[in-house]
N, C-alpha and C positions, 0 to 999 in steps of 0.2 A: 617722464620715460620710465618704464618698468624694466627691471633687470632680469636677465635669464639666470635661473639656477642651473649651473653647468652640469652638476650631477644628475639632476631630474632630466635634463635636456638629453643628456647621454642615454640614460635609462629608457626614455620614452622612444628616441629613435632607434636603439637597438632592438626594442620590442617589434618596431615596424619592420625592420630588416629581417629579423628572425621569422616573423609571420609570412613574409613574402617567399623567402626561401623554403620553409616548412610546407607551404601550399604549392610550391612548384609554380609560382607567379613569375618568377625571374630566374635566369642564370645567376645574375649578380646585380648589384646596385651600389650607388655611393651617395653620400649626403654631406653637405657643408652648411654650417650656420655661423654667421658672424655678427658681432653687435658693437656699434660705434667704432667700427675699423678693426676690431679685435678678433681673431679666429677663436671661436668657443668650441667648435666641434667639427672634426672631419672623419668620416667613416666609410670604409670600403669592405663590401661584403660579396661573398660568393665567387663566381667565375665569370670571365668575359666571354666564355664560350663553353661548350660542352666537353672540352678537352682537358679542363682542369687549370687553365691559366687564370690566375686571381685578378680581380679587378683592383686597379691601383690608380694612382694620380696620372698615370700616362695613357690609360684606357680612352680610346676615342669613341664617342657616342654620336649617332645621328641625332640631330637637334629636332628634325621635323619643323612644326610651327614655332618652335622657340627661336626660329630664324626671324620671325616677324618683328619681335622688339628691336632687332638689329636694324632692319629695314626702316622702321620707324624712327630710330635715332639718326640713321643716315639722311632721311628726308629732313629731319629737323636742323641738321648741320647746314643744309642748303637754305632752309627758311631763315636761319640765324644770320647768314651772310648776304641775304637779300637776293638770292639767285632764283627762288621760287617763293610763292605765298600759298599759304593753306586754302585761300580763296580763289586761287587761279583755276580756270577751266583747264581740264586736262588736254583738250583740243588744241590749246596754246602750243603744246609741245609734241602731241601725238595726233596726226591727221586722221588716225583710225576713228577718233571719238567725235569727229565733226559729223553732225547729223545722225548720230548713233540713234538705234531704234529700240523700242520695248518689245520684247518677244517673250510670251509667257511659257509656262512649263509644258503646255501642249503644243507649242511651236507656232502659235497664233501671233501674227505681226499686229501689235496694237498701235502702230504708228510712231512717229518720230517723239523721242524724249522732249518733254516741255522745259526740262532744266538741265543745265550743263552738269556733267561729272566734274567735281572739283578735286583737287588734290586731298583735301581733308576726307572727302568720302571714300577715297582709295584705302586710307589708313584707318578708317573707322567702321568698315564693313557696312557702309550705307550707300555704296555706289550702285549696287545691283549687277555688277559685273562678276560672272561666275559664281553665283551665290545659290541659286535654287535648281534650275533645270540642268539636266545633263548635257554636257557639251563633249562630244567625241572629239578626241585630239589624235592626230597621226604621228608617226615618228618624225615627220618633217615639221609638224606644229610644235614639237617639243625640243627642237634643236636649238633655238635661240630665244632670248626674251622677245624679240621682234616678231618671230614667228607665232609664239604662244598669244601674245597680246593681240595680233592681228586676227587669229582665230577666234579668240573670245569676244572681241569687238564685233566681228562679222555675225556672231550668234545673237547679238543684241544684248540689252540689259534685261534682268529679271523684273525690275520694278523701277519706278521714277525714283531718281536719285534723292536721297535724304528724306524719303517718305516712310521707309522701313529700314530694318537692320537685318541682314542675314549674312552668316559667315562666307567669307570668299577665301577658300583655302589656297588658291594659287594665283588666279587671274589678276586681282587688284593690286596685289604686292609685286607681281611681275611688271604691271604697268607702272608702278611707282619707281621701280628700278630702271626701267626704260627711260622714263623722264629724267633720272639722275644721270644716265649715260649720255642722253641728248644735250643736257644743260652742261655737263662737265667736259664732254669729249673723251671721257675715260671708261674703260671696262668696269662693270660694277664691282666685280670682285677686287680688282685693283684699288677702286675707290675705298671699299671697306678696309682693305689691308692697311692702306696709308692713313686714312682718316679716324679709324677706330681701333683696329687690332694692334698696330704698332704702338700707338700712344698708350693703350691699355696694357700692353706686354702679353697679348694673346698670341702665342706662338703655334697653336694647334688648331686654330679655327680657320676654316676654309671651305669653300664650295669644292674643290678638286683636291682630294686628298693624294699625298704622294705615296709611292709604294711602301714606304716606311711607316706611314700613318695607316694605311690599309691594313698593315700587319698588326697593328695595335687596336683595329675596330672591333667593338663588342659585336659578337654574333647576334643576329636577330632572334629572339626568344619566341616561341609559340607554346601554348598549353593545349594538348590533345588528349581528351579522356582522362584528365586530371594529371598528366605527365608533361615534363619539360621536353620540347623538341626544338630543332632548329627551324625557324620560320624563313619563308621565302624572301629572298631579296633578288633584285634584277642585277646582272653583272654590270659593273661600271656606273651604277646609279646610287646615289645617296638616298633619294626619296623616290620611291615606287619606280616608275619607268622613265622618269626624266634623266637624261644624261647629266653626269656631274658637271660638265663643262656648260651647261645651260645657265649657271648662276641662278638657280630658282629661289627668287628673293623671299618667298613665303615659307619655304620648308627645306631648302637645299644645303644648309651649313652642317658640318660636323664640329664637334669640340670636345674638350675635356672639362671635368669638373673644375679644375684649377683655373682654366681660361674663362669659364663662364662666371665664376666667382669674381674675377677681375672686372668682368662687365657689370655684373650687379653692383660691385663696389663703386664703380664710376657713376652709376645711376643714383646710388644713395648719396654721393657727393655732388649731386646736381650737375652732373656732365664734366667733372674734373677728374684728370687721371695723370698721376706723376706730376702734380702741381701745375699742370696745364689745363686751361679750361677748353674743352672741345667745343662748347657752346656757351653763351651767356647765360647768367642766372635767370634773366627775364625770359628768354626763349625756352629755357629748359621747363619752365612752369607749364608750357603748352603740351609737354610730352605726357605727363601723368594727369592732365585735366580730363574730366568726363565730358567728352565732346558730344555725346548722343543724348538728347533731351529725353526726359520721362515719357512724353507722349509717343516716343518712337520706341524706347527701350525701358519699360517700367519694371526694373529689377533692381536688386541690391548692388549689382555691378553695372559699370558702363564701359565704354571703349574710349581709350585714350589713343595715341599715335602708335598703334601697333601693340598696345598693352591693354589688359583689362585693368579697371580701376574700381576699388571698393567704394561705392557711392553711398551706402547706407549702413547704419549699425545692424540692420537686419541680417547682414551677411554672417555675423557672429564671430567666426573664427579669427579674421584679420580686422585691425581698425580702419575705419574710413581713411581714405587716402593711400592705402597700400596699393601696389600695382605689381603686375607680372604677366606670366603667360605659361602655357603648357604645350606639350608636343604630342602628335598621334602615336608615338612609340613609347610615351610614358614620361618623357622629361617634364620638369615643373621647377618653376622659381618665382620668388616674390621679393619685393623691397617694401619695407615697413619704415617710412620716414619717421612716424610718431615715436617708435621704440628703437630707431636706428639699427634695424635688423636687415640683413640680406640672408636668404635661404635657397639653396640649390639642390636639386634632386636629379639624378641621372639613372636611367635604366633604358634599354631597348627591347620592347616586346610587343608583339601583335596582340598579346592578352592584356586587356586592362590598360588601355592608353587614352590619350586625348584628354580634352577639358574635363575636370572633375573626376579623373581616374582614382580608384579607391586607394592606391599607394599614395598618391599626391594628398588626398584628403587626410589620410592618417598621418602624414608628415606635417601638414598644417596644424593639426590638433596636437601633435607631439610637441611642437615649438610652442603654441599658444599655452599649453598647459604646464610649461616650465617657466612662464613669466611669474615672477614674484610679485 
């Protein structure tokens, strides 16, 4: 295990934060790095909106796709207790998937899928559900998990399951959450609250923010002609035009830096929080396993259960076995088991977001370059 130089770590991260503020890339941001369970750095920069309120540990951020690692872990809980298997066909739980068809990007029906969509496929972007072709959804389609899953299933798969990988922003993870609701008989948000958030001590992580939490929400940033502006958000929605009550399993959670640090710490501790194992060590190994083979995904990273996994030294910045995710509005985190590091970054902006956003890449380099 390589140790982090705390002084260099602080200097590196503060350069990242200053750059984004100077370039009008954010209203504000925050960073946290811990090693072997010890907090080495926490920094808050700029403002949570354009009215001068400073970012702090109570600022609430839209996680966007950093919701997916939570849903992946929720699925793992059910796998661990034997309620579902990664090899189960989704049609076992959701009739919408029985006889599902392949429909290409031009809308041509290519016939019934030859292979079943499995639970594993939903969590590894290999299902073909909601990945490539544009599927128009109405307000009705966005009301509930069942509505959305039914709409995407009726539109057909984009490809034969587990023959390709393509990012499923909403559909596959909503299908996973709907399976969890059917199996447990519980609302998905309630399931997360009781099985993950409460054990981890995550008090500000939710699909449906309270009025008080809305009051602490970071404003959406945008950059127009080099200047910071307030970006568009839909009223009552955490992610785009999906109502907060929808429990959008791939992108709908809000959280704070402090809360997500706790989630990352639980993952570093292989599924343990507060001395309690949320899943077995044996089952946890499935979470950050590279499940997509090289003939489907020949890259330095692969997909685990709702997380990306560094699969090759060619990636460079993070060691093999590290895992994490990013969000469309710029959030980013990773867990490095080799060096016992967790790192979390929060911002909310329509400028420079998503996987591989420049702020996140600079943060990875800032941490990597502080290793002694």
